[in-house]
C-alpha positions as CSV (number, residue, x, y, z in Angstrom):
1,M,22.2,-59.5,-48.0
2,Q,25.5,-58.7,-46.3
3,K,26.1,-55.8,-48.7
4,T,22.6,-54.4,-47.7
5,S,23.5,-54.7,-44.1
6,N,26.9,-53.0,-44.6
7,Q,25.1,-50.1,-46.4
8,C,22.6,-49.8,-43.5
9,N,25.4,-49.5,-40.9
10,Q,27.2,-46.8,-43.0
11,R,24.1,-44.8,-43.2
12,N,23.6,-45.2,-39.5
13,L,27.0,-43.9,-38.9
14,Q,26.3,-41.1,-41.2
15,I,23.0,-40.0,-39.6
16,S,24.2,-40.5,-35.9
17,P,26.3,-37.3,-35.8
18,V,23.3,-35.4,-37.3
19,I,21.0,-36.6,-34.6
20,T,23.6,-35.7,-31.8
21,K,24.0,-32.2,-33.3
22,A,20.1,-31.8,-33.5
23,Y,19.8,-33.1,-29.9
24,S,22.4,-30.6,-28.6
25,A,20.9,-27.7,-30.4
26,L,17.5,-28.7,-28.9
27,L,18.9,-28.9,-25.3
28,L,20.7,-25.5,-25.7
29,A,17.5,-23.9,-27.0
30,R,15.6,-25.3,-23.9
31,I,18.2,-23.8,-21.7
32,M,18.1,-20.5,-23.3
33,L,14.2,-20.5,-23.1
34,G,14.3,-21.4,-19.6
35,C,16.9,-18.5,-18.6
36,A,14.7,-16.1,-20.7
37,A,11.6,-17.3,-18.7
38,L,13.4,-16.8,-15.3
39,L,14.7,-13.4,-16.2
40,T,11.3,-12.3,-17.4
41,A,9.7,-13.4,-14.1
42,Q,12.3,-11.5,-12.1
43,V,11.6,-8.3,-14.1
44,T,8.0,-8.7,-13.8
45,A,8.3,-9.2,-10.0
46,Q,10.4,-6.0,-9.8
47,E,7.9,-3.9,-12.0
48,S,4.7,-5.2,-10.4
49,P,2.9,-3.2,-7.9
50,P,3.1,-4.2,-4.3
51,S,0.9,-7.1,-3.3
52,A,-2.5,-6.5,-1.8
53,G,-1.1,-7.5,1.5
54,T,1.5,-4.7,1.3
55,N,-1.2,-2.2,0.3
56,E,-3.3,-3.3,3.2
57,Q,-0.4,-2.8,5.6
58,R,0.3,0.7,4.2
59,R,-3.3,1.6,5.0
60,D,-3.2,0.4,8.5
61,M,-1.8,3.8,9.6
62,I,-4.7,5.6,7.9
63,K,-7.2,3.2,9.5
64,A,-5.6,3.8,12.8
65,L,-5.4,7.7,12.4
66,E,-9.1,8.4,11.6
67,A,-11.7,8.6,14.2
68,P,-15.6,8.5,13.8
69,S,-16.2,11.4,16.2
70,P,-14.6,13.8,18.6
71,H,-13.4,12.6,22.0
72,P,-16.0,13.1,25.0
73,S,-13.1,15.0,26.7
74,L,-13.5,17.8,24.4
75,G,-17.0,18.8,25.6
76,D,-18.5,21.9,23.9
77,Q,-15.2,22.6,22.3
78,A,-15.8,19.7,19.9
79,R,-18.5,21.8,18.1
80,V,-16.0,24.5,17.0
81,F,-14.6,22.3,14.2
82,D,-17.0,19.4,14.2
83,R,-19.6,21.5,12.2
84,I,-17.2,21.7,9.2
85,G,-16.4,18.1,9.2
86,G,-17.0,16.4,5.7
87,S,-16.1,17.3,2.1
88,W,-16.3,20.7,0.5
89,D,-16.0,22.0,-3.0
90,C,-13.9,25.0,-3.0
91,D,-13.6,28.2,-5.1
92,Y,-10.3,29.6,-3.9
93,S,-9.5,33.2,-4.5
94,F,-6.0,34.8,-4.0
95,H,-5.7,38.7,-3.8
96,A,-2.5,40.2,-5.1
97,D,-1.1,43.7,-4.1
98,D,-2.1,45.1,-7.4
99,G,-5.7,44.3,-6.8
100,T,-6.0,41.5,-9.1
101,V,-7.7,38.3,-8.0
102,R,-6.8,34.8,-9.1
103,H,-9.4,32.0,-8.8
104,S,-8.7,28.3,-8.6
105,K,-10.9,25.2,-8.0
106,G,-10.3,22.5,-5.5
107,E,-11.7,20.8,-2.4
108,L,-11.4,20.5,1.4
109,L,-11.6,17.4,3.3
110,V,-12.1,17.5,7.1
111,G,-12.3,14.7,9.6
112,W,-11.4,13.7,13.2
113,I,-8.1,12.0,14.0
114,L,-6.2,10.5,16.8
115,D,-9.2,9.0,18.6
116,G,-11.1,12.1,18.3
117,R,-8.7,14.4,20.0
118,A,-7.6,16.3,16.9
119,V,-8.9,17.5,13.5
120,Q,-7.2,17.2,10.1
121,D,-8.0,18.7,6.8
122,L,-6.6,18.6,3.4
123,F,-6.7,21.7,1.2
124,I,-6.3,20.6,-2.3
125,T,-6.2,22.8,-5.4
126,Y,-6.8,21.2,-8.8
127,P,-4.1,21.6,-11.5
128,A,-4.7,24.4,-13.9
129,N,-2.9,26.4,-16.7
130,G,-0.6,23.5,-17.7
131,E,0.2,22.3,-14.1
132,K,0.8,18.6,-13.9
133,E,0.3,18.3,-10.2
134,R,-2.3,19.2,-7.8
135,R,-1.4,21.4,-4.8
136,I,-2.1,20.0,-1.5
137,G,-1.4,21.0,2.2
138,T,-2.8,19.7,5.5
139,T,-3.8,21.0,8.8
140,I,-3.7,19.5,12.3
141,R,-6.0,21.2,14.9
142,F,-6.3,20.3,18.6
143,F,-7.6,22.0,21.7
144,D,-4.9,22.9,24.1
145,T,-6.4,22.2,27.5
146,A,-3.8,24.4,29.3
147,L,-4.1,27.4,27.0
148,K,-7.9,27.0,26.5
149,Q,-7.3,27.6,22.8
150,W,-7.2,25.6,19.6
151,R,-3.7,25.3,18.3
152,I,-3.2,24.7,14.5
153,V,-0.3,23.6,12.5
154,F,-0.4,24.0,8.6
155,I,2.1,22.4,6.3
156,S,2.6,22.6,2.5
157,P,5.6,20.4,1.6
158,Q,5.5,21.4,-2.0
159,F,6.4,25.1,-0.9
160,N,8.4,24.3,2.3
161,Y,5.8,26.1,4.0
162,V,5.1,25.6,7.8
163,V,3.0,27.9,10.1
164,T,1.3,27.7,13.4
165,V,-1.7,29.7,14.7
166,Q,-4.0,29.6,17.6
167,G,-7.3,30.9,18.8
168,G,-11.0,29.8,18.8
169,L,-14.6,31.0,18.6
170,E,-15.3,34.8,18.5
171,G,-19.0,35.1,18.3
172,D,-20.0,32.6,15.6
173,R,-16.7,33.1,13.8
174,I,-13.5,30.9,14.3
175,V,-10.5,33.3,14.4
176,L,-6.9,32.2,14.5
177,R,-3.9,34.3,14.9
178,G,-0.1,33.8,14.4
179,T,3.0,34.9,12.5
180,D,3.9,34.2,9.0
181,S,6.9,32.0,8.8
182,T,8.0,33.6,5.7
183,D,8.5,37.3,6.7
184,G,7.3,37.4,10.3
185,A,4.2,39.6,9.7
186,P,1.1,39.0,11.8
187,I,-1.6,36.8,10.1
188,R,-5.1,36.3,10.9
189,W,-7.2,33.1,9.6
190,S,-10.9,32.9,10.1
191,F,-13.9,30.9,9.2
192,N,-16.9,33.1,8.5
193,D,-20.6,32.9,7.6
194,I,-20.6,29.3,8.7
195,K,-23.8,27.4,7.6
196,P,-24.5,23.7,7.5
197,D,-23.9,23.8,3.7
198,S,-21.3,26.6,3.2
199,F,-18.7,28.9,4.9
200,V,-16.0,31.4,3.8
201,W,-12.3,31.1,4.8
202,R,-10.3,34.2,4.9
203,G,-6.5,34.7,5.2
204,E,-5.3,38.1,6.2
205,K,-1.9,39.8,6.9
206,S,-0.9,42.9,8.7
207,R,2.0,45.2,7.8
208,D,1.6,47.5,10.8
209,G,1.6,45.3,13.8
210,G,-2.2,44.4,13.5
211,K,-3.6,47.8,13.2
212,T,-4.9,47.2,9.7
213,W,-5.3,44.1,7.8
214,K,-5.1,43.2,4.1
215,M,-7.0,40.2,2.6
216,E,-4.7,37.7,0.9
217,E,-7.1,34.8,0.4
218,E,-10.8,34.3,0.5
219,H,-12.0,30.8,-0.1
220,H,-15.9,29.9,-0.6
221,M,-16.7,26.4,0.5
222,N,-19.9,24.5,-0.5
223,R,-20.6,21.2,1.1
224,R,-20.9,18.1,-1.2
225,S,-24.3,16.5,-0.4
226,G,-24.2,13.6,2.0
227,T,-20.9,14.3,3.5
228,G,-21.9,14.7,7.0
229,G,-20.8,17.3,9.6
230,Q,-22.8,18.7,12.6
231,P,-24.7,21.8,11.7
């Protein structure tokens, strides 16, 4: 009996280091798994898109910018651009000096902003011929009560282009005049054949001080159904 007890004690002494090593290995594995989980959580947090709250805050500016209708102070001048409010499908055409015409598809989005005191639009051209990005520019239009004219600023960040023009109604057309910021030549932008569901936008340039004009752009707009605007 004493012999058996001694044998058990010897086995326990032999097993104890094995158990200790196993426990240590298990503890180390748990620590490593914990570190890995923490690292994964940090990476996921960095790669995840902004939270819904952040997205909502980013849209706060857009919500504050838009206006449902023109400001009453504009009076009859509101109708000048209010009738082209809404969304339009565009057939853009660009006229080169050699007489060739290049066509592109896109859209025009027009709406009131700044409590109805200004109109903003987005001219968007869809990618084509292997292009990866759309082309987009925006216009801010407001009626200058001192000049009694509409003043317009157009910017196209992709092409480092900014231009200002001004004008208003001439008959049933909207005609805007200014100077091209790239070469100083006179330019004339106009909205023509304005109907409830279509109009034609033309961009012209003069090389002789306004005596003659050359068509550079002619864009045909067709209203998308149900997008509003005052005919």
